[in-house]
C-alpha positions, -999 to +999 in steps of 0.1 A: +005-143+195+030-173+192+004-194+180-004-173+151+000-179+115+039-169+106+031-162+069+026-127+050+016-115+020+031-081+006+020-069-027+042-043-043+070-062-025+103-041-045+089-012-045+105+015-015+070+009+010+068-026-001+105-032+007+103-015+043+073-036+047+090-063+045+122-061+059+096-058+095+077-087+089+105-106+086+126-089+113+095-108+133+104-140+124+076-142+100+077-160+065+068-137+035+053-141-007+069-111-018+048-101-049+063-079-077+065-081-117+109-082-113+122-117-113+155-098-107+142-074-081+125-101-066+153-125-064+177-095-050+151-086-025+149-126-016+188-125-015+203-133+022+172-139+037+153-169+034+122-158+051+111-140+017+093-162-012+094-145-044+066-146-065+063-132-095+027-119-104+009-086-120-016-073-099-030-060-125-040-093-142-061-119-131-041-146-132-022-129-100-047-150-085-036-182-088+005-174-088-002-162-054-026-187-043+005-215-050+024-200-028+005-203+004+003-232+026-005-220+059-030-196+074-022-160+066-010-135+095-010-102+077-019-094+032-003-059+029-013-046-008+013-017-014+015-016-050+019+024-064+002+038-087+012+051-122-006+078-134-010+116-127-022+147-138-057+166-135-088+165-155-074+183-183-044+166-189-046+128-180-053+106-204-092+092-195-079+055-201-050+060-171-082+064-147-093+028-158-049+013-153-053+033-116-081+018-110-075-017-127-039-019-107-052-001-071-088-014-072-089-043-091-057-051-077-068-055-043-094-078-046-075-100-065-055-102-035-080-107-014-096-135-036-057-147-035-055-148+005-093-150+013-092-189+018-064-189+045-074-158+062-081-170+099-094-150+133-068-126+140-060-120+104-047-082+087-057-070+054-038-039+049-035-018+021-020+020+014-042+045+000-034+079-009-046+107+009-059+124-024-090+101-023-100+121+010-088+153+000-077+162-037-060+187-051-066+203-086-041+185-098-049+152-087-076+129-109-057+101-108-046+096-074-077+114-058-102+091-077-086+058-076-077+064-039-113+076-031-126+041-043-099+021-026-115+035+005-147+032-002-142-012-008-118-013+019-151-001+042-167-025+024-149-052+031-144-042+071-182-052+072-175-088+050-147-095+071-152-082+106-182-107+115-154-134+106-128-116+123-104-108+099-095-069+106-091-050+079-068-013+083-060+010+052-028+036+059-033+070+041+003+084+046+000+118+023+033+124+000+060+103+016+097+109+012+109+078-016+125+076-042+093+074-063+084+111-048+122+124-055+112+108-092+078+132-090+096+159-079+122+162-107+095+155-132+076+184-124+108+207-118+116+198-153+082+206-167+076+237-151+111+250-152+107+256-114+139+249-087+130+213-073+133+226-036+104+248-048+088+220-057+093+199-024+088+233+001+055+230-021+052+195-004+062+200+030+039+233+034+006+207+034+018+196+065+011+209+097+047+189+110+066+206+086+083+176+068+068+142+055+063+110+065+093+084+063+094+049+055+107+038+088+077+053+101+048+040+076+071+007+084+062+011+120+028+018+118+024-018+098+040-034+123+021-023+151-007-039+136+006-071+140+000-066+177-033-086+188-048-053+207-048-040+172-077-059+159-101-026+178-087-005+142-105-028+126-122-009+097-104+028+103-080+047+083-049+052+099-035+089+087-001+087+088+002+118+070+024+142+093-009+168+093-015+167+059-055+167+062-073+198+073-107+178+074-125+164+109-137+131+100 
């Protein structure tokens, strides 16, 4: 793929997953437009790496479309949506308006990314998002991630039908819980709220998998990097379940 475009876009680039994705892509010699809200964190990410192009934008606002598009000077090889979801709780406890907040970030944000890059997508380009497996198999406490990620899966299926005929492939990475600093904060918060030992909470997460452990950031980065291969086009429209065996259903 020596003649392929060398520009990528990563939304949520300063998060743990976004940093790993950015690291993987720049390691391949690709330039990355790194999109996040925090100017300081973006500058830190770009420090010492000339391939990282900081782009301060709030993907929850339509202004992000123009901000991202302004950084695109060549065709886009890969656009990745890796922004996290800031809402949690069951249908009994979640603020109803939080569902709209979550949908605006992960569903509306995905469409904003598409609108920003669509004029720069060419045959062989990849359009990738991360959608939690709770959108496929939610639990009783997963009103936010379950509902919002289900919408993301639906939207990506629509995009596969819309862009596949143009030679632009879509890919949904569904990792389930990942061993990240963000999950550590969730575990600590749940332990504090319930009075349980943090290790008990971790054991529950691990027990959901059939592998006996959670996926790592390095493993998710490997999956994303694999999508750069020309042969990965055959994965168009699919959901890549990289969840260490969390899902039990047959799809």
